mmCIF file of the N, C-alpha and C atoms, coordinates in Angstrom:
data_MODEL
# 
_entry.id   MODEL 
# 
loop_
_atom_site.group_PDB 
_atom_site.id 
_atom_site.type_symbol 
_atom_site.label_atom_id 
_atom_site.label_alt_id 
_atom_site.label_comp_id 
_atom_site.label_asym_id 
_atom_site.label_entity_id 
_atom_site.label_seq_id 
_atom_site.pdbx_PDB_ins_code 
_atom_site.Cartn_x 
_atom_site.Cartn_y 
_atom_site.Cartn_z 
_atom_site.occupancy 
_atom_site.B_iso_or_equiv 
_atom_site.pdbx_formal_charge 
_atom_site.auth_seq_id 
_atom_site.auth_comp_id 
_atom_site.auth_asym_id 
_atom_site.auth_atom_id 
_atom_site.pdbx_PDB_model_num 
ATOM 1   N N  . MET A 1 1  ? 8.090  2.511   -18.382 1.00 0.00 ? 1  MET A N  1 
ATOM 2   C CA . MET A 1 1  ? 8.111  3.082   -17.188 1.00 0.00 ? 1  MET A CA 1 
ATOM 3   C C  . MET A 1 1  ? 7.505  2.073   -16.027 1.00 0.00 ? 1  MET A C  1 
ATOM 4   N N  . ARG A 1 2  ? 7.864  1.998   -15.004 1.00 0.00 ? 2  ARG A N  1 
ATOM 5   C CA . ARG A 1 2  ? 7.230  0.909   -13.887 1.00 0.00 ? 2  ARG A CA 1 
ATOM 6   C C  . ARG A 1 2  ? 6.250  1.838   -13.036 1.00 0.00 ? 2  ARG A C  1 
ATOM 7   N N  . ASN A 1 3  ? 5.157  1.304   -12.850 1.00 0.00 ? 3  ASN A N  1 
ATOM 8   C CA . ASN A 1 3  ? 4.148  2.175   -11.709 1.00 0.00 ? 3  ASN A CA 1 
ATOM 9   C C  . ASN A 1 3  ? 4.609  1.808   -10.524 1.00 0.00 ? 3  ASN A C  1 
ATOM 10  N N  . LYS A 1 4  ? 4.575  2.790   -9.575  1.00 0.00 ? 4  LYS A N  1 
ATOM 11  C CA . LYS A 1 4  ? 4.725  2.536   -8.045  1.00 0.00 ? 4  LYS A CA 1 
ATOM 12  C C  . LYS A 1 4  ? 3.411  1.843   -7.397  1.00 0.00 ? 4  LYS A C  1 
ATOM 13  N N  . MET A 1 5  ? 3.470  0.990   -6.790  1.00 0.00 ? 5  MET A N  1 
ATOM 14  C CA . MET A 1 5  ? 2.115  0.681   -5.647  1.00 0.00 ? 5  MET A CA 1 
ATOM 15  C C  . MET A 1 5  ? 2.344  1.479   -4.734  1.00 0.00 ? 5  MET A C  1 
ATOM 16  N N  . MET A 1 6  ? 1.481  2.486   -4.531  1.00 0.00 ? 6  MET A N  1 
ATOM 17  C CA . MET A 1 6  ? 1.390  3.265   -3.520  1.00 0.00 ? 6  MET A CA 1 
ATOM 18  C C  . MET A 1 6  ? 0.349  2.948   -2.498  1.00 0.00 ? 6  MET A C  1 
ATOM 19  N N  . MET A 1 7  ? 0.592  2.726   -1.240  1.00 0.00 ? 7  MET A N  1 
ATOM 20  C CA . MET A 1 7  ? -0.361 2.399   -0.067  1.00 0.00 ? 7  MET A CA 1 
ATOM 21  C C  . MET A 1 7  ? -0.809 3.878   0.292   1.00 0.00 ? 7  MET A C  1 
ATOM 22  N N  . PRO A 1 8  ? -2.091 3.730   0.433   1.00 0.00 ? 8  PRO A N  1 
ATOM 23  C CA . PRO A 1 8  ? -2.709 5.155   1.134   1.00 0.00 ? 8  PRO A CA 1 
ATOM 24  C C  . PRO A 1 8  ? -2.485 5.353   2.376   1.00 0.00 ? 8  PRO A C  1 
ATOM 25  N N  . ALA A 1 9  ? -2.411 6.519   2.914   1.00 0.00 ? 9  ALA A N  1 
ATOM 26  C CA . ALA A 1 9  ? -2.323 7.025   4.432   1.00 0.00 ? 9  ALA A CA 1 
ATOM 27  C C  . ALA A 1 9  ? -3.575 6.607   4.914   1.00 0.00 ? 9  ALA A C  1 
ATOM 28  N N  . GLU A 1 10 ? -3.209 5.887   6.252   1.00 0.00 ? 10 GLU A N  1 
ATOM 29  C CA . GLU A 1 10 ? -4.387 5.613   7.064   1.00 0.00 ? 10 GLU A CA 1 
ATOM 30  C C  . GLU A 1 10 ? -3.971 5.789   8.566   1.00 0.00 ? 10 GLU A C  1 
ATOM 31  N N  . GLN A 1 11 ? -5.213 5.671   9.238   1.00 0.00 ? 11 GLN A N  1 
ATOM 32  C CA . GLN A 1 11 ? -5.133 6.037   10.764  1.00 0.00 ? 11 GLN A CA 1 
ATOM 33  C C  . GLN A 1 11 ? -5.479 4.496   11.578  1.00 0.00 ? 11 GLN A C  1 
ATOM 34  N N  . ILE A 1 12 ? -4.560 4.253   12.424  1.00 0.00 ? 12 ILE A N  1 
ATOM 35  C CA . ILE A 1 12 ? -4.734 3.123   13.214  1.00 0.00 ? 12 ILE A CA 1 
ATOM 36  C C  . ILE A 1 12 ? -4.315 3.247   14.524  1.00 0.00 ? 12 ILE A C  1 
ATOM 37  N N  . GLY A 1 13 ? -5.404 3.369   15.422  1.00 0.00 ? 13 GLY A N  1 
ATOM 38  C CA . GLY A 1 13 ? -5.043 3.445   16.846  1.00 0.00 ? 13 GLY A CA 1 
ATOM 39  C C  . GLY A 1 13 ? -4.651 4.859   17.282  1.00 0.00 ? 13 GLY A C  1 
ATOM 40  N N  . GLY A 1 14 ? -5.199 5.908   16.493  1.00 0.00 ? 14 GLY A N  1 
ATOM 41  C CA . GLY A 1 14 ? -4.859 7.290   16.867  1.00 0.00 ? 14 GLY A CA 1 
ATOM 42  C C  . GLY A 1 14 ? -3.563 7.592   16.248  1.00 0.00 ? 14 GLY A C  1 
ATOM 43  N N  . VAL A 1 15 ? -2.877 6.861   15.414  1.00 0.00 ? 15 VAL A N  1 
ATOM 44  C CA . VAL A 1 15 ? -1.460 7.001   14.973  1.00 0.00 ? 15 VAL A CA 1 
ATOM 45  C C  . VAL A 1 15 ? -1.905 7.040   13.360  1.00 0.00 ? 15 VAL A C  1 
ATOM 46  N N  . THR A 1 16 ? -1.420 8.230   12.787  1.00 0.00 ? 16 THR A N  1 
ATOM 47  C CA . THR A 1 16 ? -1.575 8.417   11.342  1.00 0.00 ? 16 THR A CA 1 
ATOM 48  C C  . THR A 1 16 ? -0.251 7.962   10.522  1.00 0.00 ? 16 THR A C  1 
ATOM 49  N N  . PHE A 1 17 ? -0.451 6.995   9.479   1.00 0.00 ? 17 PHE A N  1 
ATOM 50  C CA . PHE A 1 17 ? 0.639  6.413   8.850   1.00 0.00 ? 17 PHE A CA 1 
ATOM 51  C C  . PHE A 1 17 ? 0.458  7.018   7.515   1.00 0.00 ? 17 PHE A C  1 
ATOM 52  N N  . PRO A 1 18 ? 1.494  7.466   7.045   1.00 0.00 ? 18 PRO A N  1 
ATOM 53  C CA . PRO A 1 18 ? 1.593  8.194   5.793   1.00 0.00 ? 18 PRO A CA 1 
ATOM 54  C C  . PRO A 1 18 ? 1.723  7.353   4.592   1.00 0.00 ? 18 PRO A C  1 
ATOM 55  N N  . GLU A 1 19 ? 1.395  7.867   3.543   1.00 0.00 ? 19 GLU A N  1 
ATOM 56  C CA . GLU A 1 19 ? 1.347  7.225   2.149   1.00 0.00 ? 19 GLU A CA 1 
ATOM 57  C C  . GLU A 1 19 ? 2.731  6.536   2.044   1.00 0.00 ? 19 GLU A C  1 
ATOM 58  N N  . TRP A 1 20 ? 2.997  5.410   1.323   1.00 0.00 ? 20 TRP A N  1 
ATOM 59  C CA . TRP A 1 20 ? 4.191  4.840   1.316   1.00 0.00 ? 20 TRP A CA 1 
ATOM 60  C C  . TRP A 1 20 ? 4.407  4.050   0.042   1.00 0.00 ? 20 TRP A C  1 
ATOM 61  N N  . ASP A 1 21 ? 5.562  3.851   -0.472  1.00 0.00 ? 21 ASP A N  1 
ATOM 62  C CA . ASP A 1 21 ? 5.613  3.071   -1.639  1.00 0.00 ? 21 ASP A CA 1 
ATOM 63  C C  . ASP A 1 21 ? 5.939  1.648   -1.365  1.00 0.00 ? 21 ASP A C  1 
ATOM 64  N N  . ALA A 1 22 ? 5.101  0.966   -1.735  1.00 0.00 ? 22 ALA A N  1 
ATOM 65  C CA . ALA A 1 22 ? 4.885  -0.554  -1.217  1.00 0.00 ? 22 ALA A CA 1 
ATOM 66  C C  . ALA A 1 22 ? 6.234  -1.265  -1.985  1.00 0.00 ? 22 ALA A C  1 
ATOM 67  N N  . SER A 1 23 ? 6.754  -0.895  -3.320  1.00 0.00 ? 23 SER A N  1 
ATOM 68  C CA . SER A 1 23 ? 7.780  -1.568  -4.028  1.00 0.00 ? 23 SER A CA 1 
ATOM 69  C C  . SER A 1 23 ? 9.084  -1.339  -3.100  1.00 0.00 ? 23 SER A C  1 
ATOM 70  N N  . GLN A 1 24 ? 9.580  0.051   -2.605  1.00 0.00 ? 24 GLN A N  1 
ATOM 71  C CA . GLN A 1 24 ? 10.430 0.475   -1.664  1.00 0.00 ? 24 GLN A CA 1 
ATOM 72  C C  . GLN A 1 24 ? 10.518 -0.602  -0.433  1.00 0.00 ? 24 GLN A C  1 
ATOM 73  N N  . TRP A 1 25 ? 9.377  -0.686  0.101   1.00 0.00 ? 25 TRP A N  1 
ATOM 74  C CA . TRP A 1 25 ? 9.277  -1.505  1.462   1.00 0.00 ? 25 TRP A CA 1 
ATOM 75  C C  . TRP A 1 25 ? 9.718  -2.852  0.927   1.00 0.00 ? 25 TRP A C  1 
ATOM 76  N N  . ALA A 1 26 ? 9.326  -3.422  0.066   1.00 0.00 ? 26 ALA A N  1 
ATOM 77  C CA . ALA A 1 26 ? 9.628  -4.720  -0.389  1.00 0.00 ? 26 ALA A CA 1 
ATOM 78  C C  . ALA A 1 26 ? 11.199 -4.828  -0.579  1.00 0.00 ? 26 ALA A C  1 
ATOM 79  N N  . GLN A 1 27 ? 11.657 -3.954  -1.276  1.00 0.00 ? 27 GLN A N  1 
ATOM 80  C CA . GLN A 1 27 ? 13.054 -4.097  -1.533  1.00 0.00 ? 27 GLN A CA 1 
ATOM 81  C C  . GLN A 1 27 ? 14.053 -3.811  -0.115  1.00 0.00 ? 27 GLN A C  1 
ATOM 82  N N  . GLU A 1 28 ? 13.406 -3.307  0.625   1.00 0.00 ? 28 GLU A N  1 
ATOM 83  C CA . GLU A 1 28 ? 14.086 -3.071  1.990   1.00 0.00 ? 28 GLU A CA 1 
ATOM 84  C C  . GLU A 1 28 ? 13.755 -4.309  2.821   1.00 0.00 ? 28 GLU A C  1 
ATOM 85  N N  . PHE A 1 29 ? 12.854 -4.929  2.849   1.00 0.00 ? 29 PHE A N  1 
ATOM 86  C CA . PHE A 1 29 ? 12.221 -6.178  3.541   1.00 0.00 ? 29 PHE A CA 1 
ATOM 87  C C  . PHE A 1 29 ? 13.443 -7.192  2.940   1.00 0.00 ? 29 PHE A C  1 
ATOM 88  N N  . ALA A 1 30 ? 13.430 -7.451  1.434   1.00 0.00 ? 30 ALA A N  1 
ATOM 89  C CA . ALA A 1 30 ? 14.437 -8.349  0.739   1.00 0.00 ? 30 ALA A CA 1 
ATOM 90  C C  . ALA A 1 30 ? 15.681 -8.275  1.339   1.00 0.00 ? 30 ALA A C  1 
ATOM 91  N N  . ALA A 1 31 ? 16.310 -7.002  1.730   1.00 0.00 ? 31 ALA A N  1 
ATOM 92  C CA . ALA A 1 31 ? 17.589 -6.901  1.879   1.00 0.00 ? 31 ALA A CA 1 
ATOM 93  C C  . ALA A 1 31 ? 17.821 -6.848  3.351   1.00 0.00 ? 31 ALA A C  1 
ATOM 94  N N  . THR A 1 32 ? 16.896 -7.015  4.235   1.00 0.00 ? 32 THR A N  1 
ATOM 95  C CA . THR A 1 32 ? 17.049 -7.240  5.884   1.00 0.00 ? 32 THR A CA 1 
ATOM 96  C C  . THR A 1 32 ? 17.821 -8.358  5.959   1.00 0.00 ? 32 THR A C  1 
ATOM 97  N N  . ASP A 1 33 ? 18.772 -8.375  6.889   1.00 0.00 ? 33 ASP A N  1 
ATOM 98  C CA . ASP A 1 33 ? 19.593 -9.480  7.366   1.00 0.00 ? 33 ASP A CA 1 
ATOM 99  C C  . ASP A 1 33 ? 18.851 -10.057 8.541   1.00 0.00 ? 33 ASP A C  1 
ATOM 100 N N  . TRP A 1 34 ? 18.018 -11.076 8.092   1.00 0.00 ? 34 TRP A N  1 
ATOM 101 C CA . TRP A 1 34 ? 17.060 -11.497 9.198   1.00 0.00 ? 34 TRP A CA 1 
ATOM 102 C C  . TRP A 1 34 ? 17.633 -12.562 10.443  1.00 0.00 ? 34 TRP A C  1 
ATOM 103 N N  . LYS A 1 35 ? 18.794 -13.008 10.009  1.00 0.00 ? 35 LYS A N  1 
ATOM 104 C CA . LYS A 1 35 ? 19.763 -13.634 11.173  1.00 0.00 ? 35 LYS A CA 1 
ATOM 105 C C  . LYS A 1 35 ? 20.184 -12.645 11.910  1.00 0.00 ? 35 LYS A C  1 
ATOM 106 N N  . LYS A 1 36 ? 20.848 -11.542 11.614  1.00 0.00 ? 36 LYS A N  1 
ATOM 107 C CA . LYS A 1 36 ? 21.090 -10.340 12.362  1.00 0.00 ? 36 LYS A CA 1 
ATOM 108 C C  . LYS A 1 36 ? 19.732 -9.880  13.368  1.00 0.00 ? 36 LYS A C  1 
ATOM 109 N N  . VAL A 1 37 ? 18.744 -9.703  12.849  1.00 0.00 ? 37 VAL A N  1 
ATOM 110 C CA . VAL A 1 37 ? 17.416 -9.341  13.586  1.00 0.00 ? 37 VAL A CA 1 
ATOM 111 C C  . VAL A 1 37 ? 17.295 -10.612 14.532  1.00 0.00 ? 37 VAL A C  1 
ATOM 112 N N  . ALA A 1 38 ? 17.165 -11.726 14.275  1.00 0.00 ? 38 ALA A N  1 
ATOM 113 C CA . ALA A 1 38 ? 16.792 -12.803 15.187  1.00 0.00 ? 38 ALA A CA 1 
ATOM 114 C C  . ALA A 1 38 ? 18.142 -12.721 16.518  1.00 0.00 ? 38 ALA A C  1 
ATOM 115 N N  . ALA A 1 39 ? 19.373 -12.604 15.957  1.00 0.00 ? 39 ALA A N  1 
ATOM 116 C CA . ALA A 1 39 ? 20.355 -12.565 17.074  1.00 0.00 ? 39 ALA A CA 1 
ATOM 117 C C  . ALA A 1 39 ? 20.202 -11.288 17.989  1.00 0.00 ? 39 ALA A C  1 
ATOM 118 N N  . ASP A 1 40 ? 19.781 -10.112 17.511  1.00 0.00 ? 40 ASP A N  1 
ATOM 119 C CA . ASP A 1 40 ? 19.500 -8.878  18.269  1.00 0.00 ? 40 ASP A CA 1 
ATOM 120 C C  . ASP A 1 40 ? 18.392 -9.239  19.153  1.00 0.00 ? 40 ASP A C  1 
ATOM 121 N N  . MET A 1 41 ? 17.470 -10.049 18.840  1.00 0.00 ? 41 MET A N  1 
ATOM 122 C CA . MET A 1 41 ? 16.243 -10.325 19.427  1.00 0.00 ? 41 MET A CA 1 
ATOM 123 C C  . MET A 1 41 ? 16.201 -11.351 20.669  1.00 0.00 ? 41 MET A C  1 
ATOM 124 N N  . LYS A 1 42 ? 17.205 -12.035 20.355  1.00 0.00 ? 42 LYS A N  1 
ATOM 125 C CA . LYS A 1 42 ? 17.591 -13.207 21.521  1.00 0.00 ? 42 LYS A CA 1 
ATOM 126 C C  . LYS A 1 42 ? 17.478 -12.923 22.895  1.00 0.00 ? 42 LYS A C  1 
ATOM 127 N N  . PRO A 1 43 ? 18.128 -11.719 23.193  1.00 0.00 ? 43 PRO A N  1 
ATOM 128 C CA . PRO A 1 43 ? 18.041 -11.405 24.718  1.00 0.00 ? 43 PRO A CA 1 
ATOM 129 C C  . PRO A 1 43 ? 16.639 -11.232 24.965  1.00 0.00 ? 43 PRO A C  1 
ATOM 130 N N  . ILE A 1 44 ? 15.613 -10.412 24.517  1.00 0.00 ? 44 ILE A N  1 
ATOM 131 C CA . ILE A 1 44 ? 14.354 -10.184 24.516  1.00 0.00 ? 44 ILE A CA 1 
ATOM 132 C C  . ILE A 1 44 ? 13.594 -11.560 24.499  1.00 0.00 ? 44 ILE A C  1 
ATOM 133 N N  . ILE A 1 45 ? 13.862 -12.507 23.661  1.00 0.00 ? 45 ILE A N  1 
ATOM 134 C CA . ILE A 1 45 ? 13.181 -13.524 23.576  1.00 0.00 ? 45 ILE A CA 1 
ATOM 135 C C  . ILE A 1 45 ? 13.538 -14.538 25.116  1.00 0.00 ? 45 ILE A C  1 
ATOM 136 N N  . ASP A 1 46 ? 14.940 -14.340 25.116  1.00 0.00 ? 46 ASP A N  1 
ATOM 137 C CA . ASP A 1 46 ? 15.060 -15.144 26.471  1.00 0.00 ? 46 ASP A CA 1 
ATOM 138 C C  . ASP A 1 46 ? 14.333 -14.658 27.890  1.00 0.00 ? 46 ASP A C  1 
ATOM 139 N N  . ARG A 1 47 ? 14.298 -13.480 27.940  1.00 0.00 ? 47 ARG A N  1 
ATOM 140 C CA . ARG A 1 47 ? 13.702 -12.715 28.879  1.00 0.00 ? 47 ARG A CA 1 
ATOM 141 C C  . ARG A 1 47 ? 12.411 -13.031 29.005  1.00 0.00 ? 47 ARG A C  1 
ATOM 142 N N  . LEU A 1 48 ? 11.523 -12.743 27.833  1.00 0.00 ? 48 LEU A N  1 
ATOM 143 C CA . LEU A 1 48 ? 10.103 -13.186 27.738  1.00 0.00 ? 48 LEU A CA 1 
ATOM 144 C C  . LEU A 1 48 ? 9.884  -14.848 28.236  1.00 0.00 ? 48 LEU A C  1 
ATOM 145 N N  . LYS A 1 49 ? 10.708 -15.684 27.761  1.00 0.00 ? 49 LYS A N  1 
ATOM 146 C CA . LYS A 1 49 ? 10.735 -17.160 28.242  1.00 0.00 ? 49 LYS A CA 1 
ATOM 147 C C  . LYS A 1 49 ? 10.811 -17.272 29.680  1.00 0.00 ? 49 LYS A C  1 
ATOM 148 N N  . ALA A 1 50 ? 11.587 -16.464 30.240  1.00 0.00 ? 50 ALA A N  1 
ATOM 149 C CA . ALA A 1 50 ? 11.983 -16.601 31.601  1.00 0.00 ? 50 ALA A CA 1 
ATOM 150 C C  . ALA A 1 50 ? 10.904 -16.327 32.394  1.00 0.00 ? 50 ALA A C  1 
ATOM 151 N N  . MET A 1 51 ? 10.252 -15.142 31.859  1.00 0.00 ? 51 MET A N  1 
ATOM 152 C CA . MET A 1 51 ? 8.800  -14.426 32.597  1.00 0.00 ? 51 MET A CA 1 
ATOM 153 C C  . MET A 1 51 ? 7.768  -15.433 32.390  1.00 0.00 ? 51 MET A C  1 
ATOM 154 N N  . GLY A 1 52 ? 7.713  -16.392 31.476  1.00 0.00 ? 52 GLY A N  1 
ATOM 155 C CA . GLY A 1 52 ? 6.778  -17.219 31.154  1.00 0.00 ? 52 GLY A CA 1 
ATOM 156 C C  . GLY A 1 52 ? 5.786  -16.539 30.089  1.00 0.00 ? 52 GLY A C  1 
ATOM 157 N N  . ALA A 1 53 ? 6.306  -15.588 29.365  1.00 0.00 ? 53 ALA A N  1 
ATOM 158 C CA . ALA A 1 53 ? 5.464  -14.964 28.454  1.00 0.00 ? 53 ALA A CA 1 
ATOM 159 C C  . ALA A 1 53 ? 5.451  -15.632 27.103  1.00 0.00 ? 53 ALA A C  1 
ATOM 160 N N  . LEU A 1 54 ? 6.320  -16.630 26.938  1.00 0.00 ? 54 LEU A N  1 
ATOM 161 C CA . LEU A 1 54 ? 6.733  -17.330 25.780  1.00 0.00 ? 54 LEU A CA 1 
ATOM 162 C C  . LEU A 1 54 ? 6.819  -18.944 26.170  1.00 0.00 ? 54 LEU A C  1 
ATOM 163 N N  . GLU A 1 55 ? 6.441  -19.735 25.282  1.00 0.00 ? 55 GLU A N  1 
ATOM 164 C CA . GLU A 1 55 ? 6.761  -20.939 25.421  1.00 0.00 ? 55 GLU A CA 1 
ATOM 165 C C  . GLU A 1 55 ? 8.266  -21.328 25.417  1.00 0.00 ? 55 GLU A C  1 
ATOM 166 N N  . PRO A 1 56 ? 8.735  -22.284 26.379  1.00 0.00 ? 56 PRO A N  1 
ATOM 167 C CA . PRO A 1 56 ? 10.291 -22.533 26.521  1.00 0.00 ? 56 PRO A CA 1 
ATOM 168 C C  . PRO A 1 56 ? 10.824 -23.110 25.094  1.00 0.00 ? 56 PRO A C  1 
ATOM 169 N N  . ASP A 1 57 ? 10.280 -23.429 24.167  1.00 0.00 ? 57 ASP A N  1 
ATOM 170 C CA . ASP A 1 57 ? 10.620 -23.869 23.038  1.00 0.00 ? 57 ASP A CA 1 
ATOM 171 C C  . ASP A 1 57 ? 10.284 -23.048 21.652  1.00 0.00 ? 57 ASP A C  1 
ATOM 172 N N  . PHE A 1 58 ? 10.132 -21.852 22.095  1.00 0.00 ? 58 PHE A N  1 
ATOM 173 C CA . PHE A 1 58 ? 9.610  -20.692 21.291  1.00 0.00 ? 58 PHE A CA 1 
ATOM 174 C C  . PHE A 1 58 ? 11.039 -20.354 20.359  1.00 0.00 ? 58 PHE A C  1 
ATOM 175 N N  . GLU A 1 59 ? 11.215 -20.459 19.273  1.00 0.00 ? 59 GLU A N  1 
ATOM 176 C CA . GLU A 1 59 ? 12.419 -19.950 18.272  1.00 0.00 ? 59 GLU A CA 1 
ATOM 177 C C  . GLU A 1 59 ? 11.615 -18.878 17.131  1.00 0.00 ? 59 GLU A C  1 
ATOM 178 N N  . LEU A 1 60 ? 12.759 -18.050 17.085  1.00 0.00 ? 60 LEU A N  1 
ATOM 179 C CA . LEU A 1 60 ? 12.570 -17.101 15.592  1.00 0.00 ? 60 LEU A CA 1 
ATOM 180 C C  . LEU A 1 60 ? 13.057 -17.807 14.438  1.00 0.00 ? 60 LEU A C  1 
# 
């Protein structure tokens, strides 16, 4: 039987984050389509560049 790696609940900046299963998070992280995330972020990145909040050569 495999043990779960449980992360305890904690409070950060007034927000309470519940206990969570780190192995489940790792599986979801590995399954994420990072190219799609980058494509979805492009308009936001472009806007931040235009505002001067990011360097012109910043890329994900």
